C-alpha positions as CSV (number, residue, x, y, z in Angstrom):
1,M,67.6,-64.7,-71.6
2,P,68.3,-67.4,-69.2
3,I,69.4,-66.1,-65.7
4,S,72.1,-68.5,-65.4
5,S,73.6,-66.1,-68.3
6,A,73.5,-62.6,-66.3
7,T,75.6,-64.8,-63.4
8,S,78.4,-66.3,-63.1
9,S,77.9,-68.5,-60.1
10,P,75.5,-71.1,-60.7
11,S,74.2,-72.3,-57.6
12,I,73.0,-68.5,-57.5
13,A,71.2,-68.8,-60.9
14,A,69.9,-71.9,-59.5
15,L,68.1,-70.1,-56.3
16,T,67.2,-67.4,-58.0
17,A,65.4,-69.2,-61.5
18,N,63.8,-72.1,-58.9
19,P,64.0,-70.8,-55.2
20,G,61.7,-74.1,-54.2
21,N,64.6,-76.3,-55.4
22,A,65.5,-77.7,-52.1
23,A,68.8,-79.6,-54.4
24,A,70.2,-76.3,-55.3
25,A,70.3,-74.9,-51.6
26,R,71.7,-77.5,-50.4
27,V,74.7,-76.9,-52.7
28,T,75.5,-73.7,-51.7
29,K,77.8,-73.8,-48.9
30,R,79.6,-70.4,-49.5
31,T,79.1,-67.0,-48.0
32,L,78.0,-64.6,-51.1
33,G,80.5,-62.2,-51.5
34,Q,79.8,-58.0,-52.6
35,E,79.9,-59.0,-56.4
36,D,77.7,-62.2,-56.0
37,F,75.1,-59.6,-53.7
38,L,75.1,-56.9,-57.0
39,K,74.1,-59.9,-59.2
40,L,71.8,-61.0,-57.3
41,I,70.0,-57.9,-57.2
42,T,70.6,-57.1,-61.1
43,V,68.9,-61.3,-61.8
44,Q,66.1,-59.9,-59.6
45,L,65.0,-56.7,-61.1
46,S,65.7,-57.6,-64.2
47,S,62.6,-60.6,-64.6
48,Q,61.0,-59.3,-62.3
49,D,57.0,-59.2,-63.4
50,P,56.3,-55.1,-64.8
51,L,52.9,-55.6,-63.2
52,K,54.1,-56.3,-59.9
53,P,56.9,-54.7,-58.8
54,M,59.3,-55.4,-56.2
55,E,58.4,-53.5,-53.4
56,D,60.4,-50.2,-51.6
57,T,60.5,-51.9,-48.4
58,A,61.8,-54.9,-50.2
59,F,64.3,-53.3,-51.9
60,I,65.6,-50.7,-49.3
61,A,66.3,-53.6,-46.9
62,Q,68.8,-55.6,-49.9
63,M,70.4,-51.9,-50.5
64,A,70.6,-51.9,-46.5
65,Q,71.9,-55.2,-46.3
66,F,74.3,-54.9,-49.1
67,S,75.5,-51.6,-47.3
68,S,76.3,-53.1,-44.4
69,L,78.1,-56.1,-46.4
70,E,80.5,-53.5,-47.5
71,Q,81.0,-52.3,-44.2
72,S,82.1,-55.4,-42.6
73,S,84.3,-55.9,-45.8
74,Q,86.2,-52.7,-44.5
75,L,86.1,-52.9,-41.1
76,T,88.1,-56.4,-41.8
77,R,90.4,-54.9,-44.5
78,E,91.1,-52.2,-41.3
79,F,91.6,-54.9,-39.0
80,S,93.8,-56.5,-40.8
81,A,96.1,-53.7,-41.7
82,M,95.9,-52.7,-38.2
83,R,97.3,-56.5,-37.1
84,S,100.0,-56.0,-39.6
85,L,101.1,-52.7,-37.9
86,N,100.9,-54.3,-34.5
87,E,103.3,-57.1,-35.9
88,L,105.6,-55.2,-37.3
89,N,105.6,-52.4,-33.8
90,S,105.9,-54.8,-31.7
91,A,109.0,-57.1,-34.3
92,G,110.2,-53.2,-33.8
93,A,110.4,-53.3,-30.1
94,M,112.8,-55.6,-30.3
95,L,115.4,-54.4,-32.0
96,G,118.5,-54.5,-29.8
97,R,117.2,-57.2,-27.5
98,Q,118.4,-60.2,-26.2
99,V,115.5,-62.3,-27.3
100,T,115.4,-66.7,-27.1
101,V,113.3,-68.2,-29.8
102,K,112.6,-71.9,-30.8
103,S,114.0,-72.7,-33.8
104,G,113.3,-76.7,-33.2
105,E,111.6,-78.9,-31.1
106,D,113.5,-79.1,-28.2
107,Q,116.1,-75.8,-29.7
108,T,116.3,-72.3,-28.3
109,V,118.2,-69.5,-29.8
110,T,119.2,-67.0,-27.8
111,G,120.7,-63.6,-29.6
112,V,120.3,-60.3,-30.0
113,V,118.0,-58.9,-32.7
114,Q,120.0,-57.3,-35.2
115,A,117.2,-56.0,-37.8
116,I,113.3,-57.2,-38.9
117,D,112.6,-58.7,-42.3
118,S,109.0,-57.7,-43.1
119,T,108.8,-58.7,-46.5
120,G,106.7,-62.4,-45.9
121,A,103.3,-62.3,-44.3
122,A,104.3,-61.9,-40.8
123,P,107.4,-60.1,-39.9
124,R,111.1,-61.7,-38.7
125,L,113.5,-61.6,-36.3
126,L,117.1,-61.0,-37.6
127,I,119.3,-63.1,-35.1
128,D,123.5,-64.4,-35.6
129,G,122.2,-64.1,-39.4
130,K,119.0,-66.2,-39.2
131,L,115.4,-65.3,-39.2
132,Y,112.8,-66.7,-36.9
133,P,109.4,-65.7,-36.4
134,T,108.0,-63.1,-34.1
135,S,105.5,-66.0,-33.2
136,A,108.8,-68.4,-32.1
137,V,109.9,-65.6,-29.2
138,T,109.7,-67.3,-25.7
139,R,111.6,-64.2,-24.0
140,V,112.7,-61.1,-24.3
141,E,115.5,-59.0,-22.8
142,M,117.2,-55.9,-22.3
143,Y,120.8,-56.5,-24.0
144,A,123.7,-55.1,-21.6
145,P,127.1,-56.0,-23.9
146,T,130.2,-57.3,-22.0
147,D,133.3,-54.7,-22.3
148,P,136.4,-56.5,-22.2
149,R,137.9,-53.1,-21.6
150,P,138.6,-51.9,-17.9
151,A,136.3,-48.6,-16.5
152,A,138.8,-45.5,-16.9
């Protein structure tokens, strides 16, 4: 069975089939993902010489790299989730406050944040019926509504 049929990535197959091929090494520009790493190990194990199996230390090192890759991927997902929650909390802290946002090159809008919309990639502030990204906020103030009624 040819190595290229065991993997969906031609660059991995080319490197595995001919490790001394410098042209194949230059073609590979992307980083290996978890699935690619598993395919590479599978190809290595299936194509090794039964009389000269891979040394235990080499296999253990590859498994440690795989474990490290998985932990890095999990950490990236956790940080992404934490960043999203932090952005939502920051936007929520602006509810009911008067903010100034950039709405164009030299234009700003000032108004009270009436709601937070979190349906997109990042939370947006609802000010006077229009949505603005939290990244456009330039100033946040306490909102003190003026009451035209005289005090009793």
